[in-house]
C-alpha positions as CSV (number, residue, x, y, z in Angstrom):
1,M,-17.1,-16.7,12.4
2,A,-13.4,-17.8,12.9
3,D,-12.9,-19.0,16.3
4,P,-9.3,-20.1,17.4
5,F,-10.7,-23.0,19.6
6,V,-13.9,-24.1,17.7
7,G,-12.9,-23.5,14.2
8,R,-14.7,-21.7,11.2
9,F,-18.4,-21.4,11.2
10,S,-20.4,-20.0,8.2
11,L,-23.8,-18.6,9.5
12,V,-26.6,-19.2,6.9
13,K,-30.2,-18.2,6.5
14,V,-32.4,-20.8,4.7
15,T,-34.6,-18.9,2.4
16,D,-36.4,-21.8,0.7
17,G,-36.7,-25.5,1.3
18,I,-35.0,-27.7,4.0
19,L,-31.3,-28.0,5.0
20,K,-30.1,-31.4,6.3
21,P,-26.6,-32.6,7.3
22,D,-24.5,-34.6,4.7
23,T,-25.8,-32.8,1.8
24,A,-23.9,-31.7,-1.4
25,L,-24.8,-28.1,-2.4
26,Y,-23.7,-26.0,-5.2
27,N,-21.9,-22.6,-4.8
28,A,-23.0,-20.7,-8.0
29,N,-20.7,-17.7,-7.0
30,R,-17.6,-19.8,-7.1
31,D,-18.8,-22.7,-9.4
32,T,-17.9,-25.3,-6.9
33,E,-19.7,-28.1,-4.9
34,E,-19.7,-27.9,-1.1
35,R,-20.3,-30.9,1.1
36,I,-22.3,-29.9,4.1
37,G,-21.4,-31.7,7.3
38,K,-23.1,-31.1,10.5
39,I,-25.5,-28.2,10.9
40,Y,-25.9,-26.1,14.2
41,V,-27.8,-23.3,15.7
42,L,-25.8,-20.9,17.9
43,R,-27.0,-20.0,21.4
44,G,-24.4,-17.5,23.0
45,K,-21.1,-19.5,23.1
46,E,-22.9,-23.0,22.7
47,Q,-23.2,-24.7,19.4
48,L,-26.3,-26.9,19.4
49,E,-26.2,-29.6,16.6
50,V,-29.5,-30.0,14.8
51,S,-30.9,-32.3,12.3
52,T,-32.9,-29.8,10.1
53,L,-33.0,-26.2,9.2
54,Y,-36.3,-24.9,7.7
55,A,-37.0,-21.8,5.6
56,G,-36.5,-18.8,7.7
57,D,-34.1,-20.4,10.1
58,I,-30.7,-18.9,10.8
59,G,-28.1,-21.6,11.4
60,A,-24.3,-22.4,11.1
61,I,-22.3,-24.8,9.0
62,A,-18.8,-25.9,10.0
63,K,-15.8,-26.1,7.8
64,L,-16.9,-25.0,4.4
65,S,-14.0,-25.0,2.2
66,V,-14.6,-22.2,-0.6
67,T,-17.8,-20.5,0.5
68,K,-17.3,-16.9,1.6
69,T,-19.7,-14.2,3.1
70,G,-22.3,-13.2,0.5
71,D,-22.1,-16.4,-1.5
72,T,-25.5,-18.6,-2.2
73,L,-25.7,-22.3,-1.8
74,S,-28.4,-24.1,-3.8
75,P,-29.0,-27.5,-5.5
76,K,-26.8,-28.0,-8.5
77,A,-30.0,-28.9,-10.6
78,N,-31.4,-25.4,-9.7
79,P,-28.6,-23.0,-9.2
80,I,-29.4,-19.7,-7.6
81,M,-27.4,-16.7,-6.8
82,F,-28.6,-13.7,-4.6
83,D,-27.0,-10.5,-4.9
84,A,-24.1,-10.1,-2.4
85,M,-24.1,-7.4,0.2
86,E,-22.2,-4.3,-0.9
87,M,-19.2,-3.7,1.6
88,P,-17.9,-0.2,2.1
89,E,-14.5,0.3,0.8
90,P,-11.9,0.9,3.7
91,Y,-9.9,4.1,3.3
92,T,-8.3,4.6,6.8
93,F,-4.9,2.9,7.0
94,M,-2.3,2.5,9.7
95,R,1.1,0.6,9.7
96,Y,1.1,-2.3,12.0
97,E,4.2,-3.8,13.6
98,A,4.7,-7.0,16.0
99,K,5.2,-6.1,19.5
100,T,7.3,-9.2,19.9
101,K,10.0,-10.0,17.3
102,G,9.1,-13.4,15.7
103,D,5.4,-13.0,16.0
104,E,5.0,-12.0,12.4
105,D,3.7,-15.4,11.2
106,K,1.3,-15.7,14.0
107,I,-0.1,-12.3,13.3
108,S,-0.4,-13.1,9.6
109,S,-2.6,-16.1,10.2
110,A,-4.7,-14.4,13.0
111,L,-5.2,-11.5,10.6
112,K,-6.3,-13.9,7.9
113,M,-9.0,-15.2,10.2
114,V,-10.3,-11.8,11.2
115,M,-10.4,-10.8,7.5
116,D,-12.4,-13.9,6.8
117,E,-15.1,-12.5,9.2
118,D,-14.7,-8.8,8.3
119,L,-14.7,-8.0,4.6
120,T,-14.2,-4.3,5.3
121,L,-10.7,-5.1,6.7
122,K,-7.8,-5.3,4.2
123,E,-4.0,-6.0,4.6
124,V,-1.6,-4.5,2.2
125,N,2.1,-5.2,1.8
126,D,3.6,-1.9,0.9
127,K,7.0,-3.2,-0.5
128,A,8.3,0.2,-1.6
129,N,8.3,1.6,2.0
130,R,8.9,-2.0,3.7
131,Q,5.8,-1.8,5.9
132,M,2.6,-3.6,6.5
133,L,-0.6,-1.6,6.3
134,L,-4.0,-2.3,7.8
135,Y,-7.0,-0.7,6.0
136,G,-10.4,-0.3,7.9
137,L,-13.5,2.0,8.1
138,G,-11.9,4.3,10.7
139,D,-9.4,4.5,13.6
140,Q,-11.8,3.0,16.0
141,H,-12.3,0.0,13.7
142,L,-8.6,-0.5,13.5
143,E,-8.3,-0.3,17.3
144,I,-11.1,-2.9,17.7
145,V,-9.2,-5.3,15.4
146,R,-5.9,-4.6,17.4
147,S,-7.9,-5.6,20.7
148,K,-9.4,-8.7,18.9
149,L,-5.9,-10.0,17.8
150,S,-4.7,-9.6,21.4
151,D,-7.8,-11.0,23.3
152,R,-8.8,-13.8,20.9
153,Y,-5.5,-14.8,19.2
154,K,-2.9,-13.8,21.9
155,V,-0.8,-11.6,19.5
156,E,0.1,-8.1,20.2
157,V,0.5,-5.4,17.5
158,D,1.3,-1.8,17.6
159,L,-0.6,0.6,15.3
160,V,1.7,3.4,14.1
161,K,1.7,6.4,11.7
162,P,2.4,4.9,8.1
163,K,5.2,6.1,5.9
164,V,3.8,7.6,2.8
165,A,5.3,6.7,-0.6
166,F,7.1,9.7,-1.6
167,K,9.4,9.8,-4.5
168,E,12.5,11.8,-5.6
169,T,13.3,13.5,-8.8
170,I,15.5,16.3,-10.1
171,R,14.6,19.8,-11.5
172,G,18.2,20.7,-12.7
173,N,20.8,19.7,-15.4
174,V,24.3,18.6,-14.2
175,E,27.4,16.9,-15.5
176,V,29.4,14.9,-13.1
177,R,32.2,12.5,-13.0
178,G,32.2,9.2,-11.1
179,K,35.4,7.3,-10.4
180,Y,36.1,3.9,-8.8
181,K,39.6,2.9,-8.2
182,K,40.9,0.2,-5.9
183,Q,44.3,-1.5,-5.7
184,S,44.9,-4.4,-3.5
185,G,47.5,-6.8,-4.7
186,G,47.1,-8.5,-8.2
187,H,44.5,-7.0,-10.4
188,G,42.9,-3.7,-9.2
189,Q,39.6,-2.2,-10.0
190,Y,39.3,0.8,-12.3
191,G,36.1,2.5,-13.7
192,D,35.6,6.1,-14.7
193,V,32.6,7.7,-16.1
194,L,31.4,11.2,-16.9
195,M,27.6,11.4,-16.8
196,Q,25.0,14.0,-17.6
197,F,21.7,14.0,-15.4
198,E,18.6,16.1,-16.5
199,P,14.9,15.6,-15.9
200,S,13.3,13.0,-18.3
201,G,9.8,14.5,-18.2
202,D,8.4,11.0,-17.5
203,L,7.4,10.5,-13.7
204,E,6.1,7.0,-14.6
205,N,9.6,5.6,-15.1
206,P,12.6,5.8,-12.9
207,Y,15.2,6.6,-15.5
208,V,16.1,6.8,-19.2
209,F,19.7,5.8,-20.1
210,E,21.6,6.9,-23.1
211,E,25.3,6.8,-24.2
212,K,27.1,9.3,-26.4
213,I,30.6,7.9,-26.2
214,F,33.0,8.9,-29.0
215,G,36.3,7.0,-29.8
216,G,35.8,4.2,-27.4
217,A,36.5,6.2,-24.2
218,V,34.4,3.5,-22.5
219,P,34.1,0.1,-24.4
220,K,30.7,-1.0,-25.2
221,N,30.7,-4.1,-23.1
222,Y,30.6,-1.8,-20.0
223,F,27.5,0.2,-21.0
224,P,25.1,-2.4,-19.3
225,A,27.2,-2.2,-16.1
226,V,26.8,1.7,-16.0
227,E,23.1,1.2,-16.7
228,K,22.8,-1.3,-13.9
229,G,24.5,1.2,-11.5
230,I,21.8,3.9,-12.5
231,A,19.0,1.3,-12.0
232,E,20.3,0.4,-8.5
233,S,20.7,3.9,-7.5
234,C,17.2,4.8,-8.4
235,L,15.8,2.2,-5.9
236,K,16.8,4.5,-3.0
237,G,17.6,8.2,-3.7
238,P,20.2,10.2,-2.0
239,L,17.9,12.9,-0.7
240,A,15.9,10.9,1.6
241,G,16.0,7.2,0.5
242,Y,12.8,7.2,-1.5
243,P,12.5,5.8,-5.0
244,V,13.9,8.1,-7.8
245,V,11.9,8.8,-10.9
246,G,12.0,11.0,-14.0
247,V,15.8,11.0,-14.4
248,K,17.7,11.0,-17.8
249,A,21.2,9.6,-17.5
250,T,23.6,10.1,-20.4
251,L,27.0,8.6,-20.5
252,I,29.2,11.1,-22.3
253,D,32.8,10.2,-21.6
254,G,35.0,8.3,-19.3
255,S,38.2,6.2,-19.3
256,Y,39.2,2.6,-18.6
257,H,42.2,0.4,-17.9
258,P,42.9,-2.5,-20.2
259,V,43.7,-4.9,-17.2
260,D,42.1,-3.4,-14.1
261,S,38.6,-2.4,-15.6
262,S,35.6,-4.5,-14.9
263,E,31.9,-4.4,-15.1
264,M,31.7,-4.1,-11.2
265,A,34.0,-1.0,-11.2
266,F,32.0,0.7,-13.9
267,K,28.8,-0.1,-12.0
268,M,30.3,1.4,-8.8
269,A,31.5,4.5,-10.9
270,A,27.9,5.1,-12.1
271,I,26.6,4.7,-8.5
272,T,29.0,7.4,-7.4
273,A,28.2,9.7,-10.2
274,F,24.5,9.2,-9.6
275,K,24.8,10.0,-5.9
276,N,26.7,13.1,-6.4
277,G,24.9,14.3,-9.6
278,V,21.4,14.0,-8.1
279,M,22.4,16.1,-5.1
280,D,23.6,18.8,-7.4
281,A,20.7,18.7,-9.8
282,K,18.1,20.4,-7.6
283,P,16.5,17.3,-6.1
284,V,12.9,17.6,-4.9
285,L,10.4,15.3,-3.2
286,L,7.3,14.2,-5.0
287,E,4.1,13.4,-2.9
288,P,1.1,11.2,-3.9
289,I,-2.0,13.5,-4.6
290,V,-5.4,11.8,-4.4
291,N,-8.8,12.8,-5.6
292,L,-11.1,13.1,-2.5
293,K,-14.8,13.1,-2.4
294,V,-16.5,14.1,1.0
295,D,-20.3,13.6,1.4
296,V,-21.5,15.9,4.2
297,L,-24.7,17.7,5.2
298,D,-25.2,21.2,3.9
299,S,-24.7,22.6,7.5
300,N,-21.1,21.1,7.7
301,T,-19.7,22.2,4.3
302,G,-17.9,25.4,5.8
303,D,-16.1,23.4,8.6
304,V,-15.1,20.6,6.3
305,M,-13.9,23.1,3.5
306,G,-11.9,25.0,6.1
307,D,-10.4,21.8,7.4
308,L,-9.3,20.6,3.9
309,N,-7.6,23.8,3.2
310,K,-5.6,23.4,6.4
311,R,-4.6,20.0,5.2
312,R,-3.2,21.6,2.0
313,G,-6.3,20.4,-0.1
314,R,-7.6,22.3,-3.2
315,I,-11.3,22.3,-3.5
316,L,-12.3,21.4,-7.0
317,G,-16.1,21.8,-6.7
318,M,-19.3,21.0,-4.9
319,N,-22.2,18.8,-6.2
320,P,-25.6,19.0,-4.5
321,L,-27.0,15.5,-3.4
322,P,-30.5,14.4,-2.2
323,G,-31.5,14.8,1.3
324,G,-29.8,18.3,2.0
325,R,-26.3,17.1,1.5
326,Q,-23.2,18.1,-0.7
327,E,-20.3,16.3,-2.3
328,L,-17.2,18.2,-1.9
329,E,-14.5,17.2,-4.5
330,A,-10.8,18.1,-3.7
331,D,-7.1,17.2,-4.6
332,I,-5.3,16.6,-1.5
333,P,-1.9,15.0,-0.5
334,L,-2.3,11.3,0.8
335,A,-0.2,12.3,3.8
336,S,-2.8,14.7,4.9
337,L,-5.4,12.1,5.2
338,V,-3.9,10.3,8.0
339,G,-6.4,10.4,10.9
340,Y,-8.9,12.2,8.6
341,S,-11.8,9.6,9.4
342,T,-11.7,10.7,13.1
343,D,-11.6,14.4,12.5
344,L,-14.5,14.2,9.8
345,R,-16.7,12.2,12.3
346,S,-16.2,14.8,15.0
347,M,-16.8,17.8,12.6
348,T,-20.0,16.2,11.2
349,G,-21.5,14.4,14.2
350,G,-20.7,11.1,12.5
351,S,-22.7,11.9,9.5
352,G,-19.9,12.6,7.0
353,E,-18.3,10.0,4.6
354,F,-15.3,10.1,2.4
355,S,-13.6,8.1,-0.4
356,Y,-10.6,8.9,-2.6
357,E,-8.4,7.4,-5.4
358,F,-5.0,8.0,-6.4
359,S,-4.5,11.0,-9.0
360,R,-0.8,11.7,-9.6
361,Y,2.5,12.7,-8.0
362,E,3.3,16.4,-7.5
363,Q,6.2,18.3,-6.2
364,M,6.1,19.2,-2.4
365,P,6.2,22.6,-1.2
366,A,9.5,23.6,0.4
367,D,8.2,23.7,4.0
368,A,6.5,20.4,3.8
369,Q,9.6,18.8,2.2
370,E,11.8,20.3,4.9
371,K,9.7,18.6,7.6
372,V,9.8,15.1,5.8
373,L,13.6,15.4,5.4
374,K,14.1,16.1,9.0
375,E,11.8,13.2,9.9
376,A,13.9,11.0,7.4
377,E,17.0,12.2,9.2
378,A,15.8,11.6,12.7
379,E,14.7,7.9,11.6
380,K,18.3,7.3,10.3
381,E,19.7,8.6,13.5
382,N,17.4,6.1,15.5
383,E,18.5,3.1,13.3
384,K,22.1,3.8,14.3
């Protein structure tokens, strides 16, 4: 228990022997010695200090430094390790934001204390989409955590729909010129590149860069600057601002000025070519697809399958399980699983369970892509 006023208490059950204060015990799980200070029994909100805990007693120890839930403490001369409890994996996630600007640090430390108590809660920093995600066992679980942060730690957070990690790629082949020219007293800036963009066939990596320059149209020392421009452009695609993958960029021609050309000018020229080229090369959005397993009663399979079809899921098969249950396996877009735990619970009367793991990225259907692009456009307008 992590209490903001009283501090951290570890609840323990003595299974063998006698536990007394000021004892050194060994944590076999973490290969560390722990010094036991005062020991207590808890009665409601009271902590009653005691001198001994006997086998069978449940008590509390304050301020253990490394011991976590599920660890075993024993004498070093006779180390014992019990099997830890199996915790269910959290699959429901929401984005959380501070209601008051500047509360981020307070929220982070409060969440750390809540996660110390609750091993089924997980915080993830999704750097690609610049968002903080909170994973739990269901929407209600996350709502309870939000209330706990407010009541116990006096920090307010909003739980909002998370951004999904879409990616952008191209399906076409295009040749495009990018030019950067600036004149402002003294030396100017001049860079000019002719680029070819086509699919690389490798969706694991953002880009492949090649050059096929003949006759020194662009000096070799500017090639790294052109590649840097391509690398920077891939971080935020021109279609909807998502990372770009699977592009092959080839520098095929260009021109330079002996005085005004610079690395910066060629980098800017490459960025211009990329932006225009990608928009002309049939850009598409890719969405993360997960492999979903749903464990339900036989009587619920029809409803659950119908719901998965509505969510653009593809049923891959059914495996019978003991106790009149079925495991449904499906490939489904991750975006379709937002709010799924609540819907599954209501369809199955609370008896359905699900898990998933990332499978691959796939091109989005045109209608779904249109919807995402409209949302991205609306978000841009709001930021203005």
